[in-house]
Backbone bond lengths (Angstrom), bond angles and torsions (degrees), N, CA, C in turn:
res aa  C-N    CA-C-N  psi(-1)  N-CA   C-N-CA  omega(-1)  CA-C   N-CA-C  phi
1 X - - - 1.480 - - 1.519 110.51 -
2 X 1.331 115.24 161.25 1.435 119.95 178.05 1.520 109.81 -78.30
3 X 1.329 116.39 175.34 1.450 121.71 -175.98 1.513 112.89 -66.22
4 X 1.345 116.81 171.97 1.461 122.02 -175.81 1.524 114.24 -56.53
5 X 1.348 117.75 -39.24 1.459 118.75 -177.26 1.522 110.19 -62.77
6 X 1.347 117.12 -46.54 1.454 119.87 178.72 1.517 111.19 -65.86
7 X 1.338 116.17 -35.70 1.468 119.48 179.60 1.519 110.04 -62.37
8 X 1.360 117.35 -38.58 1.452 120.19 178.84 1.523 110.99 -63.75
9 X 1.340 116.43 -37.32 1.452 119.88 179.80 1.524 111.35 -66.28
10 X 1.323 116.69 -26.25 1.452 120.18 -177.02 1.525 112.89 -77.78
11 X 1.326 117.74 -16.88 1.468 119.94 -174.78 1.519 110.70 -55.81
12 X 1.341 117.53 -50.35 1.453 120.43 -177.98 1.515 111.88 -68.78
13 X 1.331 116.20 -20.96 1.458 120.22 -177.69 1.514 111.56 -84.18
14 X 1.329 117.43 -38.64 1.463 120.37 -171.79 1.521 114.89 -107.79
15 X 1.315 118.10 -14.09 1.460 119.00 -171.15 1.521 112.95 -63.62
16 X 1.339 118.63 -29.24 1.466 119.99 -178.83 1.527 112.02 -96.74
17 X 1.336 117.30 6.27 1.455 120.26 177.01 1.511 114.47 92.12
18 X 1.350 118.54 -1.69 1.466 118.95 177.82 1.522 108.78 -85.98
19 X 1.319 115.86 119.82 1.465 122.51 -174.35 1.519 108.04 -130.38
20 X 1.326 116.36 130.68 1.459 119.90 177.92 1.518 112.58 79.74
21 X 1.350 114.95 -171.97 1.471 122.04 179.41 1.523 112.34 52.30
22 X 1.338 115.22 41.08 1.467 120.04 179.13 1.524 111.53 -62.07
23 X 1.341 116.91 -30.85 1.467 119.85 -178.84 1.524 110.97 -64.90
24 X 1.339 117.05 -37.89 1.464 120.12 178.86 1.518 110.69 -65.57
25 X 1.343 116.59 -42.68 1.466 120.60 179.07 1.530 110.68 -64.15
26 X 1.335 115.83 -42.02 1.461 119.56 -179.46 1.527 111.23 -66.18
27 X 1.324 116.96 -36.61 1.471 120.77 178.25 1.520 110.99 -59.02
28 X 1.325 116.71 -43.30 1.458 120.65 179.65 1.525 111.18 -64.14
29 X 1.320 116.30 -43.04 1.465 120.09 179.05 1.529 111.02 -61.44
30 X 1.341 116.05 -41.11 1.471 119.33 179.52 1.522 110.82 -66.42
31 X 1.335 116.06 -38.72 1.469 119.53 -179.42 1.522 111.05 -62.59
32 X 1.333 117.03 -40.95 1.458 120.44 177.99 1.523 110.48 -66.90
33 X 1.335 116.33 -44.56 1.457 120.45 -178.98 1.515 112.90 -61.44
34 X 1.339 115.61 -33.29 1.469 120.00 -178.74 1.524 112.07 -91.45
35 X 1.319 116.93 -0.01 1.462 120.26 -178.60 1.508 113.46 69.34
36 X 1.338 117.07 27.89 1.468 120.72 -177.26 1.523 112.09 -117.95
37 X 1.307 117.34 23.14 1.454 119.22 178.39 1.529 110.29 -72.31
38 X 1.335 116.45 127.14 1.459 120.57 176.94 1.531 109.35 -68.15
39 X 1.330 116.20 152.47 1.463 119.05 -179.50 1.516 111.70 -71.38
40 X 1.342 117.35 -18.56 1.466 121.25 178.26 1.525 108.83 -135.83
41 X 1.319 116.01 128.62 1.466 122.19 -179.09 1.526 107.78 -123.51
42 X 1.325 115.95 131.81 1.463 121.40 178.03 1.525 108.49 -109.83
43 X 1.337 117.06 113.01 1.458 122.44 177.29 1.535 108.16 -87.26
44 X 1.325 115.43 123.65 1.457 120.80 -175.29 1.529 109.59 -122.99
45 X 1.328 116.30 136.85 1.462 120.15 177.90 1.507 110.58 170.40
46 X 1.338 117.56 171.72 1.463 121.18 -179.46 1.523 112.23 -56.83
47 X 1.322 116.03 155.92 1.456 120.12 176.55 1.530 110.18 -57.89
48 X 1.306 116.95 138.20 1.458 125.65 174.79 1.533 112.92 66.46
49 X 1.343 116.03 24.64 1.466 118.90 176.82 1.521 111.31 -88.28
50 X 1.351 117.89 -13.29 1.458 120.56 176.68 1.521 114.69 119.45
51 X 1.325 118.27 16.86 1.469 120.77 -176.59 1.534 111.95 -62.21
52 X 1.332 115.58 -52.98 1.463 119.20 -178.12 1.531 111.04 -66.85
53 X 1.320 117.00 -34.94 1.470 120.27 179.32 1.519 110.55 -65.42
54 X 1.339 117.16 -43.02 1.456 119.95 177.80 1.533 110.33 -66.10
55 X 1.328 117.33 -39.69 1.462 120.21 179.07 1.532 110.44 -61.72
56 X 1.336 117.05 -43.55 1.468 120.55 178.67 1.528 110.65 -65.52
57 X 1.326 116.80 -41.06 1.461 119.40 179.43 1.517 110.72 -63.06
58 X 1.331 116.23 -41.95 1.462 120.00 179.76 1.525 110.57 -67.06
59 X 1.328 115.97 -38.27 1.464 119.77 175.97 1.524 110.72 -59.51
60 X 1.336 116.56 -43.93 1.460 120.97 179.08 1.529 110.54 -61.31
61 X 1.334 116.15 -39.21 1.461 120.32 179.79 1.524 111.39 -65.03
62 X 1.333 117.00 -43.98 1.459 120.44 179.30 1.527 111.52 -63.57
63 X 1.329 115.49 -37.02 1.470 120.51 -176.24 1.532 112.80 -86.27
64 X 1.347 115.93 -12.00 1.462 119.77 177.96 1.516 114.25 74.11
65 X 1.338 116.00 33.33 1.469 120.56 179.73 1.526 108.90 -131.59
66 X 1.340 115.93 163.81 1.459 119.85 177.78 1.530 111.25 -78.95
67 X 1.333 115.99 -35.97 1.463 121.15 -178.52 1.522 108.16 -126.31
68 X 1.345 117.82 113.57 1.467 118.82 -176.83 1.520 113.74 -61.33
69 X 1.344 117.18 -25.96 1.462 120.84 -178.62 1.533 112.10 -61.82
70 X 1.328 116.76 -19.47 1.465 120.42 -179.21 1.519 112.56 -85.70
71 X 1.335 117.87 -5.46 1.463 121.19 -174.14 1.529 110.63 -100.18
72 X 1.341 118.09 134.50 1.470 120.55 -177.40 1.528 114.38 -69.18
73 X 1.335 117.58 -14.93 1.461 120.28 -179.67 1.524 112.30 -103.92
74 X 1.327 115.08 21.69 1.471 120.46 175.27 1.517 108.78 -109.42
75 X 1.325 116.26 137.17 1.464 122.21 179.97 1.524 108.80 -131.51
76 X 1.310 115.89 141.05 1.467 120.85 179.12 1.528 108.53 -127.60
77 X 1.325 116.17 129.72 1.459 121.70 -179.59 1.520 108.76 -126.84
78 X 1.316 116.18 129.26 1.448 121.68 175.66 1.526 108.48 -150.53
79 X 1.309 116.71 170.43 1.463 119.47 178.31 1.524 109.97 -62.23
80 X 1.326 116.13 133.11 1.461 120.89 -179.00 1.527 110.57 -109.49
81 X 1.326 114.62 175.58 1.464 121.41 177.56 1.531 109.82 -105.89
82 X 1.305 115.32 150.98 1.452 120.38 177.29 1.530 109.29 -64.05
83 X 1.332 116.33 130.90 1.466 120.76 -175.39 1.528 112.04 -63.70
84 X 1.332 118.21 -30.20 1.452 121.53 -177.73 1.521 113.08 -87.03
85 X 1.324 116.92 -46.29 1.467 120.41 -173.76 1.527 113.52 -94.37
86 X 1.334 116.81 -20.84 1.461 119.90 -176.20 1.510 113.06 79.28
87 X 1.333 118.03 -1.42 1.459 121.23 -179.04 1.529 110.23 -80.68
88 X 1.324 117.30 144.12 1.471 118.85 179.39 1.514 110.92 -68.70
89 X 1.315 116.00 143.14 1.454 119.45 173.58 1.531 108.61 -65.97
90 X 1.320 115.71 158.74 1.464 119.60 178.64 1.520 111.13 -65.86
91 X 1.326 116.24 -24.19 1.460 119.19 -179.90 1.510 110.23 -165.60
92 X 1.316 116.16 -163.92 1.463 122.10 175.24 1.529 106.33 -82.95
93 X 1.311 115.86 117.34 1.461 119.99 -168.05 1.528 111.98 -88.79
94 X 1.327 114.63 166.08 1.458 122.46 -175.21 1.529 111.93 -57.51
95 X 1.322 117.11 -40.53 1.468 120.38 -177.65 1.521 111.32 -61.13
96 X 1.331 117.44 -36.38 1.459 120.44 179.40 1.522 111.06 -65.36
97 X 1.326 116.36 -42.22 1.465 119.99 -179.46 1.520 110.49 -69.36
98 X 1.333 117.16 -39.37 1.474 119.39 176.78 1.528 110.74 -60.98
99 X 1.329 116.58 -41.12 1.469 120.08 178.55 1.526 110.62 -62.48
100 X 1.333 116.11 -40.96 1.466 120.34 179.63 1.518 111.39 -65.67
101 X 1.333 117.19 -50.87 1.458 119.71 -176.77 1.525 111.21 -64.64
102 X 1.329 116.03 -31.70 1.460 118.98 176.66 1.517 111.82 -64.84
103 X 1.306 116.65 -40.93 1.472 120.25 179.68 1.527 110.90 -71.07
104 X 1.340 116.26 -36.80 1.458 119.40 179.69 1.527 111.61 -69.47
105 X 1.328 116.83 -23.77 1.466 120.20 179.26 1.529 111.67 -70.57
106 X 1.318 116.37 -19.39 1.455 120.90 177.78 1.532 109.97 -84.09
107 X 1.279 117.90 160.01 1.452 120.95 178.79 1.519 112.09 -69.59
108 X 1.332 116.14 157.53 1.457 120.32 177.59 1.525 109.82 -66.65
109 X 1.317 116.51 135.81 1.463 120.55 -177.86 1.518 112.10 -70.13
110 X 1.358 116.43 -29.33 1.464 120.22 -176.61 1.524 112.14 -108.77
111 X 1.355 116.55 11.96 1.469 121.81 177.29 1.529 113.26 59.29
112 X 1.302 115.87 31.79 1.457 119.81 177.30 1.521 109.83 -133.03
113 X 1.314 115.72 -140.62 1.459 121.22 179.28 1.530 111.05 -72.67
114 X 1.314 114.64 149.48 1.461 122.20 164.67 1.526 105.91 -117.50
115 X 1.323 116.87 130.50 1.469 120.66 -173.62 1.520 109.54 -131.74
116 X 1.323 115.13 134.09 1.468 120.92 174.88 1.514 109.52 -123.74
117 X 1.320 116.38 129.56 1.463 122.15 169.79 1.530 107.46 -100.20
118 X 1.323 116.39 116.11 1.460 121.91 176.77 1.522 106.67 -106.29
119 X 1.325 115.06 99.27 1.465 121.42 -173.10 1.530 109.84 -87.92
120 X 1.333 115.49 100.50 1.470 120.70 179.18 1.524 112.18 113.70
121 X 1.326 117.51 58.75 1.469 120.36 -179.78 1.523 111.51 -62.31
122 X 1.335 116.73 -24.79 1.467 120.06 178.17 1.529 111.75 -70.64
123 X 1.343 116.50 -12.65 1.458 121.08 -179.61 1.531 112.54 -91.44
124 X 1.324 117.05 1.01 1.457 120.35 173.65 1.523 108.71 -73.91
125 X 1.330 117.43 125.85 1.452 118.77 174.60 1.535 108.64 -85.51
126 X 1.306 116.79 -178.47 1.461 119.61 -174.99 1.515 111.76 -59.86
127 X 1.333 116.82 -42.63 1.463 120.34 -178.31 1.514 112.05 -67.09
128 X 1.336 116.46 -46.96 1.470 119.16 -177.94 1.522 111.53 -69.01
129 X 1.347 116.45 -34.05 1.466 119.82 177.41 1.527 110.43 -65.69
130 X 1.325 116.52 -43.62 1.468 119.85 178.95 1.525 111.05 -63.53
131 X 1.334 117.01 -34.99 1.466 120.28 179.59 1.528 111.04 -67.63
132 X 1.333 116.22 -28.64 1.470 120.09 179.98 1.526 112.18 -82.30
133 X 1.334 116.64 -19.59 1.458 120.25 -173.06 1.523 113.93 -58.95
134 X 1.330 117.94 -41.34 1.460 119.19 -177.13 1.514 111.21 -61.51
135 X 1.338 115.72 -38.59 1.468 119.46 178.26 1.524 110.29 -65.70
136 X 1.337 116.84 -36.70 1.462 120.24 178.84 1.526 111.66 -72.12
137 X 1.337 115.76 -35.22 1.468 119.98 -177.44 1.518 112.11 -79.17
138 X 1.335 117.27 -32.16 1.466 122.07 -178.77 1.528 108.90 -126.76
139 X 1.322 116.96 69.95 1.477 120.25 -174.42 1.524 112.14 -66.81
140 X 1.320 114.25 145.07 1.453 119.93 174.03 1.536 109.00 -77.42
141 X 1.322 118.25 150.08 1.473 120.42 177.94 1.529 111.41 -59.42
142 X 1.320 115.31 143.53 1.468 122.68 177.68 1.533 112.00 52.01
143 X 1.333 115.32 41.63 1.457 122.09 174.91 1.517 108.20 -122.68
144 X 1.323 116.54 126.40 1.462 121.10 -179.34 1.526 109.82 -118.76
145 X 1.330 115.95 127.81 1.457 122.51 173.72 1.517 107.87 -106.27
146 X 1.321 116.65 119.82 1.457 122.37 -177.64 1.526 108.20 -113.43
147 X 1.332 116.58 111.11 1.450 122.03 -174.96 1.528 110.02 -109.58
148 X 1.331 117.16 155.84 1.458 121.18 177.04 1.527 110.03 -129.34
149 X 1.332 115.27 151.45 1.473 121.60 174.42 1.514 107.46 -164.92
150 X 1.323 116.53 155.23 1.460 120.51 179.94 1.531 111.30 -71.82
151 X 1.332 117.28 -32.37 1.468 120.94 -178.54 1.523 109.14 -152.20
152 X 1.323 116.75 150.96 1.458 120.55 -178.72 1.520 111.77 -64.10
153 X 1.339 117.21 -34.64 1.460 118.58 -176.93 1.526 112.99 -73.63
154 X 1.342 117.51 -5.13 1.458 120.66 174.14 1.524 111.90 -85.32
155 X 1.320 115.95 -12.48 1.470 121.18 -175.56 1.522 109.17 -100.82
156 X 1.322 116.87 138.67 1.464 120.71 179.51 1.527 110.52 -55.91
157 X 1.334 117.05 135.14 1.471 120.50 -177.47 1.521 113.41 -53.54
158 X 1.335 117.93 -36.07 1.459 120.16 -178.93 1.521 111.91 -64.61
159 X 1.324 116.86 -30.81 1.469 121.39 176.72 1.525 109.78 -81.21
160 X 1.321 115.31 -49.23 1.470 120.91 -175.72 1.519 112.14 -57.84
161 X 1.335 117.03 -41.06 1.466 120.52 -174.73 1.524 113.17 -68.24
162 X 1.316 116.63 -14.95 1.469 120.51 -178.31 1.528 112.32 -103.03
163 X 1.319 116.18 11.64 1.467 121.07 -177.99 1.521 111.31 -118.85
164 X 1.323 114.76 149.20 1.457 120.38 167.73 1.527 106.71 -84.05
165 X 1.327 116.78 130.50 1.461 121.43 -176.12 1.530 110.13 -91.68
166 X 1.321 115.59 127.21 1.463 121.76 173.09 1.526 107.03 -119.69
167 X 1.319 116.82 116.76 1.466 121.15 -174.48 1.525 111.16 -97.92
168 X 1.322 114.75 132.58 1.464 121.36 175.05 1.519 107.97 -109.53
169 X 1.328 115.82 135.81 1.468 120.25 -178.17 1.531 110.17 -111.27
170 X 1.310 115.21 169.08 1.462 120.17 177.16 1.530 109.49 -63.36
171 X 1.314 115.71 146.86 1.470 122.36 -171.93 1.532 109.47 -99.16
172 X 1.340 117.94 139.87 1.474 119.95 178.63 1.522 112.66 -55.49
173 X 1.327 115.18 143.00 1.465 121.59 -177.92 1.528 111.74 -55.28
174 X 1.323 117.32 -44.22 1.471 120.48 -177.03 1.531 111.58 -60.91
175 X 1.331 116.67 -37.82 1.463 119.66 -178.89 1.527 110.85 -68.97
176 X 1.331 116.24 -40.80 1.465 119.88 178.11 1.530 109.74 -65.85
177 X 1.328 116.75 -43.71 1.466 120.41 -178.80 1.529 110.79 -61.14
178 X 1.321 117.59 -42.12 1.468 121.07 178.75 1.524 110.82 -61.20
179 X 1.330 116.44 -40.68 1.463 119.95 179.12 1.523 111.45 -66.49
180 X 1.339 116.82 -37.73 1.462 119.68 178.98 1.533 111.23 -66.81
181 X 1.326 116.99 -38.08 1.470 120.17 175.85 1.523 109.40 -62.26
182 X 1.332 116.60 -43.16 1.469 120.73 177.88 1.526 110.67 -59.52
183 X 1.357 116.59 -32.95 1.463 120.50 -179.48 1.522 112.15 -83.57
184 X 1.350 117.90 -2.54 1.462 120.34 173.53 1.508 116.50 116.52
185 X 1.330 118.90 -0.87 1.456 120.67 179.72 1.525 110.72 -77.53
186 X 1.339 116.97 148.67 1.455 121.17 174.06 1.535 108.88 -71.20
187 X 1.341 118.16 144.16 1.468 120.59 -175.00 1.535 115.85 -52.13
188 X 1.350 120.12 -44.74 1.477 117.57 -179.96 1.529 112.47 -62.58
189 X 1.346 116.24 -42.66 1.462 119.30 179.11 1.535 110.50 -67.91
190 X 1.322 116.04 -38.54 1.469 119.88 179.65 1.525 110.31 -59.91
191 X 1.326 116.42 -42.72 1.467 120.00 179.70 1.522 110.94 -64.90
192 X 1.339 116.85 -41.69 1.467 120.47 -179.66 1.529 110.26 -65.30
193 X 1.329 117.81 -48.20 1.455 120.18 -178.54 1.528 111.09 -63.74
194 X 1.334 115.95 -36.88 1.468 119.57 178.40 1.532 110.48 -63.50
195 X 1.322 116.36 -41.48 1.463 120.23 178.23 1.527 110.57 -65.89
196 X 1.337 116.33 -46.38 1.465 120.38 -177.49 1.521 112.50 -63.94
197 X 1.327 116.48 -23.39 1.469 119.80 -178.50 1.522 112.27 -73.04
198 X 1.331 117.04 -16.92 1.456 119.25 -178.82 1.521 112.95 63.30
199 X 1.338 116.78 34.34 1.458 120.38 177.89 1.506 114.79 84.01
200 X 1.356 117.13 14.10 1.470 121.31 -178.59 1.534 108.81 -112.41
201 X 1.323 117.41 101.61 1.466 120.40 -175.49 1.527 113.89 -55.11
202 X 1.320 117.77 -38.44 1.456 119.85 -179.65 1.513 112.43 -60.21
203 X 1.335 116.11 -39.31 1.466 120.24 177.53 1.518 110.13 -67.67
204 X 1.335 117.68 -41.72 1.464 121.33 -179.45 1.529 111.02 -62.11
205 X 1.326 117.29 -42.92 1.468 120.70 179.05 1.525 109.98 -63.46
206 X 1.332 116.63 -41.06 1.466 119.69 179.13 1.529 110.43 -63.51
207 X 1.321 118.26 -42.74 1.466 120.80 179.76 1.526 110.84 -63.22
208 X 1.333 116.16 -38.27 1.462 120.13 -176.86 1.517 112.87 -75.92
209 X 1.331 117.88 -31.28 1.451 121.06 -169.47 1.529 114.45 -117.23
210 X 1.329 116.59 -5.68 1.464 120.24 -179.76 1.525 109.73 -133.47
211 X 1.340 117.90 95.82 1.468 121.34 -178.22 1.525 113.41 -55.60
212 X 1.313 117.61 -32.64 1.462 120.92 179.74 1.526 110.63 -63.02
213 X 1.327 116.56 -41.23 1.453 120.84 179.03 1.529 110.95 -64.06
214 X 1.320 116.38 -44.09 1.458 120.49 -180.00 1.528 111.01 -65.36
215 X 1.335 116.51 -45.20 1.458 120.34 179.58 1.529 111.56 -62.52
216 X 1.337 116.02 -37.61 1.455 119.88 178.32 1.517 112.13 -63.12
217 X 1.334 116.10 -42.19 1.464 119.35 178.04 1.517 110.61 -65.42
218 X 1.356 117.80 -42.56 1.455 121.36 179.40 1.526 111.20 -60.36
219 X 1.328 116.77 -42.80 1.470 120.38 -179.51 1.524 110.81 -64.98
220 X 1.318 116.85 -41.59 1.458 120.27 178.76 1.526 110.69 -66.38
221 X 1.319 115.98 -41.52 1.470 120.23 179.46 1.524 111.17 -62.64
222 X 1.338 115.67 -41.79 1.466 120.25 179.51 1.525 110.60 -60.94
223 X 1.326 116.02 -42.52 1.460 120.13 179.90 1.527 111.32 -62.60
224 X 1.321 117.31 -39.36 1.470 120.87 179.75 1.524 110.70 -69.95
225 X 1.332 116.58 -42.98 1.459 119.74 179.74 1.531 112.10 -64.80
226 X 1.335 116.34 -28.24 1.464 120.87 179.69 1.525 113.28 -78.30
227 X 1.320 117.57 -13.86 1.460 121.53 -172.67 1.536 114.69 -54.32
228 X 1.352 119.29 -49.57 1.468 118.61 -174.72 1.526 113.93 -59.57
229 X 1.342 117.80 -34.24 1.469 120.71 -176.48 1.528 112.28 -91.89
230 X 1.317 118.23 -8.20 1.465 121.60 -175.39 1.522 111.46 -86.20
231 X 1.327 115.81 154.61 1.464 120.98 174.27 1.526 109.03 -71.32
232 X 1.323 117.30 164.51 1.461 121.24 178.60 1.524 110.17 -58.56
233 X 1.354 115.89 -41.58 1.462 119.96 -179.35 1.521 110.89 -62.83
234 X 1.332 117.04 -40.73 1.471 120.42 179.76 1.527 111.11 -69.13
235 X 1.324 116.64 -35.31 1.469 119.45 177.61 1.521 110.21 -63.84
236 X 1.328 116.52 -45.63 1.452 119.94 -179.30 1.534 111.04 -66.78
237 X 1.333 116.28 -33.63 1.469 119.71 177.54 1.528 110.08 -65.70
238 X 1.327 116.84 -38.12 1.470 120.42 178.08 1.521 110.70 -65.53
239 X 1.326 116.90 -38.66 1.463 120.46 177.62 1.520 110.18 -64.73
240 X 1.331 116.21 -39.83 1.464 119.92 -179.97 1.524 111.41 -65.12
241 X 1.332 116.88 -35.11 1.458 119.27 176.37 1.525 111.17 -68.20
242 X 1.327 115.99 -36.11 1.468 119.88 179.89 1.525 111.59 -71.84
243 X 1.341 116.10 -37.28 1.459 121.18 -178.70 1.530 108.04 -130.67
244 X 1.345 117.80 81.38 1.466 121.09 -177.41 1.527 112.66 -58.80
245 X 1.333 117.80 147.92 1.467 121.57 -176.87 1.529 113.99 -56.79
246 X 1.322 118.53 -35.55 1.460 121.48 -175.30 1.533 113.22 -86.94
247 X 1.316 116.58 1.57 1.469 119.46 -179.96 1.534 109.42 -68.27
248 X 1.342 118.28 136.77 1.471 119.80 175.92 1.521 111.31 -54.10
249 X 1.328 115.77 147.40 1.466 119.98 -172.42 1.526 112.00 -55.76
250 X 1.338 117.58 -46.58 1.460 119.01 -175.76 1.519 111.74 -65.45
251 X 1.333 117.64 -36.25 1.460 119.58 176.21 1.523 110.17 -67.09
252 X 1.328 117.16 -35.07 1.463 120.63 176.20 1.519 110.86 -62.47
253 X 1.332 115.99 -41.55 1.465 120.64 177.28 1.529 110.41 -62.06
254 X 1.332 116.75 -46.22 1.462 120.57 -178.47 1.525 111.18 -62.42
255 X 1.330 116.85 -44.57 1.473 119.59 179.22 1.521 111.25 -65.16
256 X 1.322 116.18 -37.29 1.461 120.00 -179.52 1.530 110.41 -64.41
257 X 1.315 116.73 -39.74 1.475 119.54 178.55 1.525 110.48 -63.50
258 X 1.338 117.04 -41.76 1.461 120.32 178.21 1.530 109.95 -62.96
259 X 1.319 117.13 -43.39 1.464 122.34 179.97 1.533 110.20 -61.20
260 X 1.321 116.76 -45.90 1.465 120.86 -179.71 1.535 111.52 -66.26
261 X 1.333 116.34 -38.68 1.467 119.29 178.10 1.524 110.70 -63.28
262 X 1.328 116.89 -41.73 1.463 120.45 179.82 1.517 110.58 -67.68
263 X 1.329 117.59 -40.47 1.470 120.57 177.28 1.530 110.57 -61.40
264 X 1.317 116.89 -40.36 1.468 120.91 178.72 1.523 110.56 -65.46
265 X 1.323 116.49 -38.55 1.464 121.30 179.15 1.529 110.90 -63.99
266 X 1.328 116.06 -43.68 1.460 120.49 179.00 1.523 111.21 -66.92
267 X 1.327 116.47 -37.69 1.467 119.73 177.56 1.522 110.51 -64.54
268 X 1.326 116.56 -40.39 1.465 120.01 177.14 1.520 110.56 -60.65
269 X 1.343 116.62 -44.63 1.466 120.31 178.14 1.526 111.11 -59.94
270 X 1.330 116.25 -42.92 1.471 120.31 -179.52 1.527 110.73 -62.40
271 X 1.315 116.59 -41.37 1.472 119.75 179.83 1.532 111.07 -68.35
272 X 1.340 117.15 -36.82 1.464 119.98 177.11 1.524 110.62 -63.57
273 X 1.327 117.01 -39.25 1.460 120.54 177.86 1.521 110.87 -63.61
274 X 1.311 116.97 -40.71 1.467 120.51 177.87 1.526 111.52 -63.15
275 X 1.326 115.57 -31.91 1.466 120.19 -178.12 1.532 112.28 -87.63
276 X 1.337 116.72 1.51 1.451 120.27 179.94 1.516 114.39 77.74
277 X 1.333 117.11 23.74 1.466 121.67 -179.28 1.522 110.27 -114.52
278 X 1.322 116.35 47.43 1.452 121.47 -177.38 1.511 114.98 -61.75
279 X 1.337 117.50 -20.39 1.461 120.37 -179.88 1.530 111.90 -71.50
280 X 1.332 116.46 -10.18 1.467 120.06 -177.18 1.523 112.81 -103.31
281 X 1.314 117.94 2.41 1.467 118.81 -176.40 1.526 111.23 -74.65
282 X 1.328 115.73 155.26 1.454 122.70 179.88 1.521 111.27 -84.87
283 X 1.327 116.35 -47.71 1.466 121.24 -171.69 1.538 110.75 -91.74
284 X 1.319 113.26 68.26 1.467 119.91 -175.23 1.524 112.53 -66.59
285 X 1.335 117.03 -25.52 1.452 119.78 -176.28 1.533 113.08 -74.72
286 X 1.334 117.86 -12.84 1.468 120.37 177.66 1.534 110.20 -124.50
287 X 1.308 115.75 36.59 1.459 120.01 -177.39 1.528 110.98 -58.44
288 X 1.323 117.61 -42.61 1.469 119.70 -179.97 1.524 110.74 -60.69
289 X 1.328 116.95 -42.01 1.458 120.28 178.37 1.533 110.84 -62.41
290 X 1.324 115.60 -41.87 1.459 119.40 -179.06 1.525 111.99 -65.32
291 X 1.342 116.36 -38.43 1.470 119.51 178.46 1.526 110.95 -63.18
292 X 1.343 116.29 -38.96 1.455 119.69 176.94 1.534 110.32 -70.20
293 X 1.305 115.56 -35.79 1.471 122.45 -179.87 1.527 110.80 -60.23
294 X 1.336 115.57 -41.99 1.464 119.53 -176.66 1.521 112.07 -63.20
295 X 1.337 117.22 -27.10 1.460 120.02 -179.24 1.527 112.18 -68.95
296 X 1.316 116.82 -22.51 1.465 120.92 -175.84 1.530 112.86 -99.67
297 X 1.318 117.60 -9.73 1.466 120.53 -170.63 1.513 113.44 -105.29
298 X 1.321 114.51 150.71 1.460 122.21 165.26 1.528 105.29 -108.48
299 X 1.335 118.13 99.65 1.470 120.41 -173.85 1.518 113.59 -54.04
300 X 1.334 117.73 -36.45 1.465 120.16 -178.13 1.525 110.95 -63.48
301 X 1.331 116.66 -40.75 1.463 120.68 179.84 1.524 110.39 -65.88
302 X 1.342 117.10 -44.61 1.461 121.15 -179.43 1.522 110.53 -64.73
303 X 1.331 116.30 -38.98 1.468 120.15 -179.25 1.528 111.06 -62.38
304 X 1.322 116.31 -43.44 1.462 120.52 178.66 1.538 110.00 -63.68
305 X 1.338 116.06 -43.74 1.463 120.53 -179.59 1.527 111.10 -64.42
306 X 1.329 116.70 -38.06 1.471 120.51 177.35 1.531 110.87 -59.81
307 X 1.327 115.52 -47.52 1.457 120.03 179.83 1.518 111.79 -61.60
308 X 1.326 115.85 -41.78 1.459 120.40 179.75 1.531 110.91 -64.80
309 X 1.330 116.72 -42.86 1.461 120.55 179.82 1.522 111.81 -64.48
310 X 1.333 117.32 -39.72 1.466 120.58 177.62 1.530 110.63 -61.70
311 X 1.327 116.50 -43.04 1.459 119.58 -179.97 1.531 111.40 -63.48
312 X 1.318 116.78 -37.05 1.458 120.48 178.17 1.529 111.13 -64.68
313 X 1.328 116.26 -43.85 1.467 120.05 178.57 1.521 110.15 -63.29
314 X 1.340 116.72 -43.39 1.467 120.55 179.43 1.525 111.95 -63.24
315 X 1.326 116.40 -28.11 1.463 121.06 -179.23 1.530 112.19 -88.58
316 X 1.349 116.03 8.53 1.468 121.97 178.99 1.522 114.01 64.71
317 X 1.343 115.48 26.30 1.455 119.92 169.39 1.519 107.24 -73.48
318 X 1.326 117.60 157.99 1.466 121.60 -179.86 1.529 110.65 -47.87
319 X 1.344 117.73 119.86 1.462 119.97 -179.43 1.533 112.89 -57.57
320 X 1.324 116.85 -39.21 1.464 119.13 178.74 1.514 110.91 -62.60
321 X 1.335 117.24 -40.35 1.464 120.45 178.46 1.523 110.24 -62.39
322 X 1.328 117.07 -38.15 1.466 120.85 179.54 1.538 110.22 -65.01
323 X 1.331 116.54 -44.18 1.475 119.82 179.79 1.528 111.03 -68.76
324 X 1.311 117.33 -36.04 1.466 120.27 178.47 1.535 110.90 -63.91
325 X 1.321 115.83 -35.39 1.471 120.14 176.60 1.528 110.46 -59.74
326 X 1.322 115.83 -43.89 1.465 119.81 178.58 1.527 110.31 -68.77
327 X 1.332 117.07 -40.52 1.468 120.51 179.86 1.525 111.12 -57.27
328 X 1.332 117.09 -37.92 1.463 120.29 179.42 1.534 111.93 -65.62
329 X 1.328 115.93 -30.50 1.479 120.16 -178.99 1.508 112.38 -68.42
330 X 1.338 117.32 -22.21 1.455 120.25 179.36 1.524 111.18 -72.31
């Protein structure tokens, strides 16, 4: 780590979990200073790269508080669970948007900014998106809507076209590792978790501080690495463990996306090893497994199957069926 003076400067940068993407944060500060902040900002980037964290930090800055949750003019919207069944809704529902727009129609309680973080703009369905449109088209003064999504093409064009896009990219391994050491991780573990995160600080923090998260990733990775040598029945059994039949549909979709992302990451590592670029792989702790894996795979076939499975999940086809399609390609 760097000396004490630099470490002190890092406290405000790393204490809330936002790591890297300093250019995106600086852009927002400049926009406010110049009076050119758009009334709606869409933060785009990989899952767990820090979109919602940056949005919350920016909200706190606009409101002049350390924690936006303490301010009466701060609003947070995300997908909720059904009060009776406990199952997650398929998306952000119409009632949530109506509640938000109703509150925004009232004056600010503190006579300053009103800020809403809408975490998951891709989860707006047609009805809820249309309900939000009027607020986007006729914004109230000193009102900022901060939305997040993994990619612009996941967001309805009517919403996307009315937002300023701020893109967050994957963060260098060294920067994530330094932040994890600052948070208390030992340097060797910090480096490993930073690598395993694939440039996503949120994932690295979870691996370092939540053993369940790390164990879950390891179990999923093991199942994927076992695919080429496993029988068809064993492959399908592994998929069933990853996405149990009784799991709510939306949770099945979410798990399937994580599974596909991890499979893509492992395939990338395998291809890098074939090209002699082993120093760039993410999953350094299973390099021997990956080298053996590459001997059994046809990367072109797996790549096509990955793309097909992603399209099926995006089209709301059975997530298990999408993963089984990929399992057969192994």
